[in-house]
N, C-alpha and C positions, 0 to 999 in steps of 0.2 A: 445478502452477505452471509446469512446463516447457511444457505444452501451451498455456497462456495466452500465454507468450512467443512460441511459434511462431505462434499465431493473430495476435498483434499484428504480427509481422514480415510475415505474409502480407497482413494488412489494409493495412499501410503500402505494400507493393509494389503491391497492387491500386489503392490511391489514387494512387500515382505514375503508374501506367499510365493511369488515367482522366484524370489532369491533362493528359496529352499527346494525348488523343483529340480529333479534330475532329468537327463535326456530321455530316460526310459519311463518317465511318468511318476516315479516314486519321489518321496520327499525326504529331505535331510533336516533334522532338527539340531541346531547348534547348541552346544552346552554353554552355560554362562562363562566358563573359562575361555572357550573359543571366541565368543562374542567380545569378551574383554580384550583379548589379544588383537582381534580385528579392529576394534574401536581405537585401540592405542596406536596402531599403525595408521588408521584413517586420520587421526588428529595430526600425526606427523607428516603424512603424505596422502592427501585425499585421492590422488590418481596415480597409484604405483604402476611401474612398468612391469612387463612380463618377468624380467629377471628379478625385480624386487619381490614379486609375489612368490616366485620359486624359492628365493632366499628366505622369505618368511616361513614357508613350509619346512624348510630345512632347520631353521632356528627354533621353531616352535613345534615340539613333538605332538602337542595336542591337536595340531592341524594336519597331521600326516595322513589322516584318512579322508581328507577333502581334496578334490581335484583342483588344479589351478584354474580351470574354467569356471568352477563353482565360486571360487574366491573372486574372480573377475566380475561375475554377475553380482556377488554380494556388494562389491565396491560401487558398481554402477547404480544399484538400487539405493545404496546408502547415500550417494550424491543426489539421487533423485529425491529422497525423503528430506534431505537437508535443504534442497532448493524449494520444495513445497512448503517446508516449515517457514523459511524466510519470506516466501510469497504470501503465506497466510498471515504472518505477522505484519507485513507491509500493508496488506489489504485491511487488516483490523485497524491499523493506525489511520489509514485513509478514511475508513468508515467513521471512526470516532471524530476525525477532523471535519468530515462532511456533516455529521450530525450537529456538531457545535456551530458550524457555519450556517446550517439551516435554521437553527434556533436564533442566531444573530440576525439573519435575513428576515425571519418572521417578526422579530421585534422591530426591525427597521421598517418593515411594511406597515405594522400597526402605527408607528410614529408618523409615517407619511400620510396614512389615512386620516389621522387626527389633524395633521397640518392642512390637508385638502379640505376637511370639514370647516376648519377655521377660516380658510380663504373663501369658501363658498358662502359662509355666514357673513363675512366682512363684505363680500361683493353684493349680497342681497341687501344688507343694511345700507350700503352706499347708494344702490339704485332706489330703494324706498325713500331715503332721505332726499335724493335729487328730485324724485317725482312729487313729494309732498311740500317741497320748498317753493313758496310763491316768491315773486320778485323781492329780493332783499339786497342789501348792500354787499359789495364784493368782500369787504373785510369780515362781515358777520358770517358770510357763507364759508369763507376759507377757515375761519376759526371753528365753526361747527363741524366741518368735515375732518379737520385735523384732530379735534377733540374726540370725535367718534371713532376714527380709525387708529389713532396713535395715542390713546389716552394714557397708556402705561408709561409713555415717555415724558409726560408733563407732570405727573405726580412725583413728589420727592421719594426717591427709591431708598435712600439711606437716612433714616431719622438719626438725630444726634446720639452719639454714644459717649462713654467715658473710657478712660484707660484702665479701669479696674478689671479684675478677672471676670466679673459678671458682665461688664460692658463688652469685653473682648469676646466672651462666649456668645453674646447676642449677635455680634458681627459675624462670628464664625458660623452660627446656625443659619443666619440669613444667606451667607455665602454658599453654604452647602445646598440650600433649597434652590438658589438661582443656578448653581452649577448643574444640578440634576435636571432642572427644567431645560437646560441646553443640551445635555448629554443624551437624555432619553425622552425629552418632551419637545415642545414646539415653540419655545421662547425665541429661537432664531430660525429663520428660514434657510435651510441648508440645501445646496444644489451639488450634484456630483462633480468632483473635480475633473477637468478635461483630461482625457487620456488614461483615467483610472477605471479598470474593470474588475469588479469583485470576482473571486473564485478561490478554490482551495489552495492554489499556488501563488495567489497575489499577496501583497503586503497587508491588505486589509481594505475596508470600505472607507474611502476618504472623500470628504465633502468640504466645501467652502461656503462662507456666508453670503447672503444676498440681501442688501439693503439695510444692514444693521450698522450701529455706530462702531467705528474703528474697523479692525480687520480680525477675522475669526476663521478657524478651521477646526474640523472634527474628524476623528478617525476611530474605527472599531476594528478589532482584529483578535486573532488567537495566538497565544504565545505559550511555549512549552516550559513555563516557569511558574512556581507557586506564587500566590498573591503577595505574600509578605516580601518575597525576593523581588518581585516586580516593583513594589512600592519603594524598596531600598534603592534600586537602580534609578528610578525616575526622580527620587528626591535628590540624588547626587547629580545635579544638572551639569556641572563642569565636566563630568566624565563622558557625557554623550553629546552635549550641545556645545559645539566648538566655538560658537559665538559668545558663550558665557565666560566672562573673565573671572568672576568670583561670586560666591554666595556665602555671606556671613550670617550665622544664626546668633542673634543678639539676646534672645530670651526664649525660654521654653516653659510653658504652663500646662500641667496635667488638668484634665477635665474629669468631672464626676462620672461620665459614661465610659471612661477608659481611654479616651482620645487624648490628643495633645494639640496645643496651640503654640505656634512658633512665630516669632517676629524676625523677618529676614530682610537683609539688604543685598540686592543683586545688581551686578554690573554686566552689561553686554558690550562686546567690541563693536565698533563701527565697521561695516564691510568695506568702506572706502576711506581714503585720506581726506575726503571733501566734506565730511560731516562729523560731528562729535558722537561719542558713544551714548548709550541709553542706560539709565539706572532705575531701579524700582524699590519702593519701600512697601513690603508685603506682610500680610498675615497668611499663614498656612495652617490649615486645620486638617488633622488626620483622625479618622473615626471609623468604627466598624458598625455597619448597619444591621438591622434585625435579621435580614436574610443571609448574613455572613459575608456580604460584600465589603470590601475595603475601599474607603474613599479618601483621597488626598485632594483638597481643593485650596485655591489661593485667590487673593484679591489685593489690590492696592489699598493702603490706608491713606485717607485724605483728610484735610482739615474739616470738611463738612461732617465727618463722623466724630469729631471731638476726641479722637483717640491719640495715641502716642505719635509724635511727628519725627521726621528726619530732615535736617537742614540740607540745602542744595550742596552738591559736590562739584568741584571744579572739573572742567573738561567733559561733563556729562549733562545730558538733558533728561529731566525727570519724566519718565513715561508712565502710563497708567495701564494696569492690568485689571480687566473686568473679571467677575467671578468665572473661574475655569478650573481645570484640574483633571484627575484621573479616577475613573470608576473601575475597580478591579474585582471580578467575580470568579470564584473557583469553578473549574470546568470538570465535568464528570470524566473520570479516567485520568485525571492529572492535567496540569496546565491552568491557564487563566483566559477568561474573556475580558478584554480591556476596552474601555471607552476613553478617548482622550479629547479634551476640548482646550483650545488656546484662543484667547480673546484679548486683544490689546489695542491701545491707542498709542502709536509710536511717535506722535507729535510731528507729523510730516511738514508742518509749517516752518520748522527750524532748519531744513535742508534746502539746497538749491533746487529749483523747480525741475531741472532735468533729472534729478535723482528721486523725485517724489514717488514714482511708481514702485520703488523698492519698499517704501514705507506705507503705501496705500493699497497694496495688493495682498489679498487673502491667499492667493496661490503661492506667493513667495513665502508667507508665514507657514503654509502647509508643508512646503518642500523643506524649509530650513529647520523647522521646529517640530511640528506634529509628526511628520513621517520619519524624521530623524529619531524620535523616541521609539517608534515602532521598529525601525530597523535595528536599533541598538538592542532591544529586547530579543528580537529574532536572532540576531547575530550571537548574543550571549547564550541563548538556548542551543544554537547549533554548535558553538564552541564546547559546551558542556557535553553534548552527545558525541563529539568528535575530539577526543583529547589527544590526538596524535601530534607528533612533532612535525612542523612544516619546514619549509626551506630554511637553510642556514641554521638549523637546529633551534628554531624559535617557535614557541607555542603561539597560537592565534591571539591570545589575550596580550602577550608581550608585544606582538607586532602592532596590535591596535593601539597600545599605549605609545609606541614610537610614532605612529601616524598622527595621534592626537598632539604629541609634542611638536611635530613639524607644523601642524596647522596653528597651534597656539603661539609658537614662536613667530610665525609669519604675521599673525594678527597683532602681536605686540609690536613688531616692526612697523606695520602699517599705521597703527594708532599713535605710537610714540608718546606714551603718557609720561608726564614730568615726574610722577611719583615712582616711576621705574628708573629714573636717571637720565631720560632723553632730553637734550636741549637742541634747539634749532640754531644753526650757524648761518652767517650771511651768505648771500648768493653772489654770482659774478655779473650781476646786472640783468639777468634773465631769470624769471621765476618758474620756468617749465620743470625744473628738477629741484627738489628740496633735499637738503642734507641735514641729518640729525646725528648727534654724537652722544655716546653713552660711556661714561667712565666708572660706572658702578662696579665694584669688585666682584659682586655676585654674578654679574653678567659675563665676566671673563673666567669664572672659576672652571678650571679643567682644561682650558684651551692650550696652555703652554705644555701640559703633559702630553696631550694627544696629538698635537700637530707640529710641534716645533723642534723635534729631534734633529731635523736636518738644517734648520735655519739659524739656530743659536740666537733667537730673538725672544723678547719678553713682551707679550701683548698686554697692554693696559688700557685699551679703549676699543670701542666698536663704533663703526660708522655705518649709517644706513642711507642709501640714496634712493629716493622715491619719486615717482611720477604717475600721472594719470592721463588717459586718452579716451576720446569718444570715438567709437567705431560704428560704421554704418554698413548694412547689407552683408555682414559676415557672421555666420553662425559661430557662437563661442566654441562649440565642440569641434568644429572644423579647424578653427585657428589653433586650438589647443593641440590637436593632433599634429599639425604642422610643426609647432614649437617642440613637441616631444620627439618627433621622428627626425627632425632636421636641426639638431642642436648646433651644428657647425654654422648654420645660416646666421645665428645671432650671438653665439658664445665665443667663437674663435677670435673675435676682434679685441679681446681683453689685453693680449700681449702688446698691441699697439699703444695702449694707454698706460701700461705698467712699465714700459721701458724707461721712461724718464724717472719714475720712482725707484727703479732698480739701480740706477746710477748712483743714487745717494746711499742706499743700503740694500744690498741684494735680497730681494724678496722679503722685505721687512714687514709685510702685512699679509694677513690670511683672509681670503674671501672665497667666493664661489669660483675657484680657479678652474678654468677649462683649458685655455691655451690652445696650441696647435696639436690636436689629438690625432692619433693615427686611426682611430675607430671607436665606435660606441657599441657596447654589448649590454643589453637589457636583461637583467636577471630577476624574474618575478618572485616576489615574496608572498604576497597574500592579496586577496580581493574580497570585497564584501559580498553578501548573499545575492544581491541583484547586480553585481558587477559594475555598480555605478562608481566604484572607487578602486584604484590599484595602488599597492605599495610595492616598490621595486628598488633594486640596487642597480645603479648605472655604473658600469665599469668603463672608464675612459682610458683607452690603451695608448701608451707612448705619449704622455702629456709633457710638454716642455714647460719648465717652471722658471727658467732664468734666461737672460739675454744670451745671444749667441756666443759671447766671449767666455761664458761660464755655463754652458748648456748642461742641463741635468734632466734626464728623461725617466719617467716611471709611470706606472698605472695609478690612476686616481679613482676613488670610489665615491659615489654620491648616493645618499638615501633620498628617494623621490616618491612623492605622493601625487597621484594623478587622478582627478575626479571630474565628473561632469562631461564624460565623453559620449553620452547617449544623446544623439541629435533629436530624438523623438520626445525626450523628457520636457515637461513644461515648467518654466520658471527656474530651472537649476542653473547655478553658476559653474563655470569651468575653472579649475585650478591646476596649476603645475608648480609644486613647491618642492624644493630640494635643498640639501645641505651636505657639505663634505664630511666624510667619515673616514676613519682609518680602517685598515683591512681586518682588524680584530672585531670590529662591529659590536662593541660592548653596548649593552642595553642602556647603561647610564652615561653613554658618551655625550659630551656637550655638542649642541647643535646650533648652527647659525643659519636659519632657514632664509632662503631667497626665492624669488619666483614671480609668477603671474597669477592674477585673478581676473576673470572676465565675467561680468554680470549682465544678463540681458535686461534691457529697459522697456521691452515691448516695441510697438510700432508707433510711428509718428510721421507727420508730413514735414519734411525738411526743405528749406529753401536753398538747397545746395545739391551738388552732383551726387547721385546715388552711389557712386564708386569712390567717393572721396573720404579719406580718413581725417577726422577733425581733431584738433587739440581741445581738450575739455576746458582748459583754463579760460578760453575766450567766452565760454557760455555761462560762467558762474557769477559775474558781477551783478547782473540784473535777474538772473534766473531764467531768462527767456532767450538766451543767445542762440538757441537752435532756430529761432524764427526770425532772426535778423535778416534784413535784405542782403543779398549777395550778388556779386557780379556774375556768378555762375547761372546757368539756365535753371529756372525753377522747375521743381519736380512736382507733379500733381498726384503721383501714386504714393501709397504708403511705403515707408522704409523702416526696416528693423534697425534698432540701435542697441548698443551695449557699451558699458564703461569698462575699461581695462586698467587695472592697477599693477604697477611694476615696483618691486622693492628688492634691492640687493644689499646684503650686509657684508662688511669687511672688518676683521680684527687687525689692529695695527699698533705700532708704538706711538705714544702721544706726541713725540716731537716731530712725527711725520704727518701731522693732521692736515696741513694745507696741501701738501703734495698728494696725499691719498684722496682728499676731498675733490681736488681738481680731476684726478684720474677717474674717480667714481662718477662724477658728474658727466664727464665726456663719455664714459662707457655706457651709462644709461641712455644718453642721447643717441649713441650709435645703435642701441637696442631698439629705441623708439623708431629710428629710421628703418631698421630691418623689419620690425613689425608692420610698419606702414606699407612697405613694399609687399610683404606677404598678404596683408589684408586687401590691398588693391587687386592682387592676382587672384586671391580666393574669391573676392567679390565678383570679379568679371567672369571667372570660370564656374561659378556656382550655378546649379540648375535648381531653382525653386519649384514647388509643385505646380505653380501657374505661370512660371516665368518664361517658358519657351526656351529656345536654344540661343545661347549667347557665346561670345568669344571665349576660348578658342574653338569651341565646338561649332560655332556658326561660320567659321572661315571656309573658303573654297577648298583648302587642303583637307579639312575634315570631311566634307562631302565627297571629295574624290576618294579618300581612303575608304570610306564606308562602301562606296560603289565597287572598289577593287576587292574588298573583303567578300562581298556577296557574290560577285562574278566568279572569283577564284573558287569559292565553295561550290558553286553550281557546276563549274567545269570539272572539278575533281570528284565530287560526290554524285553528281547527276540529279541532285534534288535542290530545292530552294532552301536557303538559310532562313529567310523571313517568310511568314505565311502570306502576308499582304502588306506590301510596302508602297503601293501607289506608283505613280509615274515619275515624280520629281525627285531630285537628289536629296532635297530637304526631308521628304517623307521617308526615304531609305535610311538616312542618318538617324531620324527620330525613332524609327522602328528598331534599328540596331541598338540604339541607346537604351530603350526600354525592354530589350529582350530579357526573358526570365533567367537564362543561363549566363554565367560570367564569361564574357568574351574579351580577350585582351591580345594586343599585338606586341611583339618584341623584335629588336633589331637582329640582323644576321651577322653578329660579331662573335669573336672568340668568347666573350662574356656577354650573352644577350641581356639587354636592358629593356624594360617595358617602355613603350612609347604611346600607347593608347589603351583605354579600357572603357567599357560601357558602365552604366550605373551599377549593375549587378557585380561587375568586376571590381569596381572601386569599393563596394560594400564588402566583398569577400576579402580583399586585401586590406581593408580598413585604412584607406588612404584617400588622397585627393588627386585631381588631374595634375596639379602642380608638383606634388611630391612623388607621383608615380614614376617619373623618369629617373629617380635615384634608386629604384628597386631592381635587383638582378633576378633573372628568371630562376637560376639555380638555387637561390637563397630561400625560395618558398617551398622547395621540396626537401624531404628527408633523404637519407642515403639511398634507400631503395628506389625512391622516385627519381633521384638524379641518375642512377644507373640505367633505369628504363629510358629516361629522356636521352641520355648520351647514345644509347643503342638505337633509338628511333630516329635521331636527327638525320643520318644518312638515308634512311628510307623516305623521310619527308622530302629531302632534296631530290631523290631519284624519282619517286612515283607521285610526289606532290602532296600526299596526305598520309596520316597514320592515326590509329586509334589506340590509346593507352588505357590500360586497366585502371580501375579506381584505386584509391589509397588515401593517404593523409598528407596534407601540406600545411604551411603556416602562413598566417597573415603578417603584415608588417609590425603588428603588436604582439607577435609570438603566440597568437591563439591558434590551436589546432583546428583544421577544417577537413571534413570528409567529403569526398566526391565520388559519384558513381562511375564515371569514366571521363576521359579527356579526348577530345577530337582536335587534332593539329593539322594544319594545312599551310601550304606555301602561297603567299599572296603575291600575285603578279600584277605589274602595272600595265598600261595600255600597249606597251611594246613587248609584252610577255616576258619581261625581265623580272627576276626575283626582287621583291621590295622588302618583305618582312615575313616573319612567322606569325600565325594567328592560332590561339589556343582557345577552346571552348570547354569550360568545366561544367559538366552536366549534373544537375541535382546536387548541388553543394550545400553544405550546412555546417555551422559551428558545432564542434563536439562539446 
């Protein structure tokens, strides 16, 4: 790194010397006034044209003795020095980051060596104990083994304390010691979280517990914030943990060593409608260690400690937080090295058995809580370094607040807490859809101003229609993409159910109105540092709001939060949450969030068809409904399961409650049917890593098309498309499907539409086989690409093939894609008649 800095300085000096050289070998020394004039122009225009340089000579008499060619060389070398300076600064930052990461990895290596030593000692003790034990009773043997290997679990860990400051300080010091033993010691056996690889560009080192009580996760990382700022952010849990409903600080006690002890009451939202939320009664201890590190640690207060107590709260299950927290150390050159430990017992016994993986998985805890804290810190550090205004004139922090409001509003709708004003109303004889009503004035504050200018109505109640589904063999990210890209598949049906309500009072309620829209335009707003979440505005063009006898058409805007689209992420839930907004898009605009949440439950053997979408209600009575005998053919292989939550909110006039409730109930049932159809199609079309080819790829038509594609390519190009495809049509289709380049076919119509794509093509377009057929060829190109395409189509029809130069195109999610070149050819059938066009995008990548 030192050598590269010296080389940069040497190169800069050489460039400065070259700038002063004349053609005849003499040198020109610029005066300070001349340098000042050139620098001023450089800051205004780093790359001036020839005319601009001549104009500079005319306007500045002090430059009259310098030739335009010399000024051109000065600007070239000035840009070179600026580029070298930026590169040196970047390399210095990377070097500092790598140094800190190396220190972190060395500490992690020392901790792992200690853990290995403990395991080796425990193993040798167990062997010696087994060898020396002569015939003894089974009970005695078991007791001695457990006592020897798990002795720390049998002794009382928390001797009684009292509620005095001295007693609370004793609990706090004990909590600090236990937390440090988990963060930097070997109190918990940590294993690397699947899919997480440490590196300078990774979020950090993430590990999950193995074999400990409850669920636990640990993360270490580097953040570009000072320790005190890091502690402030992490203490404000509701600002970054979207599952956190509230944190109330009930008491604060200073300690003699300059720290603080806080008594907290915290509530967490339930992720589904099928289980209550969790709450915690906590002690939080903040202290500065001798080496300057800042520690924030927490633990639950229980009756065994004889400390202050908190009575149970309705609608919540009291969970336990074991000693955990944050160790924040200052980093040389700025920033912080942080260790995060989360360790809880979420009382999984209180939820239906089908949902228990959500409460018993350390991976889920790591994704939802531990990694969320690291992401928030890195996001805030990035926002500070990039203070620019983003889309729609909003700063990143303001957009993040709006995303949090969407998520929080959706969580409130799913949980329906009575203290927020929600009450359950009767059903229509079927309990598949639940209807809640809220008449709290605070809930309606602002809606009449923002949304009712055209309707002359006063909304005084909100209705929420909710349902749950159990899905099988459908990846949450894949289903979420379908719902996002094909809104008309599930949203346009609302007019059918609102027609009867409109007869009584035209459009007398406000909900997530979509209606019969003429088109959907996605306007991206912001995305998080790892692109795991997108905030965007959906513009629905030409939406009909009234029945045909009083038609009124206008554009409607929705603020939308889309998360969990990465199919490779482990344990993440997929969410599509949206709310209507007005065109002004005010930051304090009221929101009524609605949408979908899909949470993976892991794999399980189900006694039902692998392509069947199940209703979750049937599996909740005994908690083992998934294993009930079924008339369907039993499946012996493992199936993936996920639970889907649907919630839609409507603001309405209170005298319309029965009508709106009936409409909302039927509307959500229609959405359930649409989702079931999509899930079945995606399940049958999905290609898992070990699943082999299935319908529709396994159909004879797909094999025939693959053969036509390869034969036409060979006839036109004179070479084989596939290196080795074997003899059978199935091997040809399989080789084409796994080809590294994106290969896709489109129809020979006035507006070509895609009809087939291999796996790379689907990845490039960020879509599925089902949704592919709704994407037009011209929509993925920019203006330059469309012009090239239109000019090359006649050549393709005449000579059978063409090669297009590289450029930029867009995926279905509006992400830019670069490609080296595109090969296009005409696919002929067995009668040599044109069947379709085929395009192969070579060496593509997301920009």
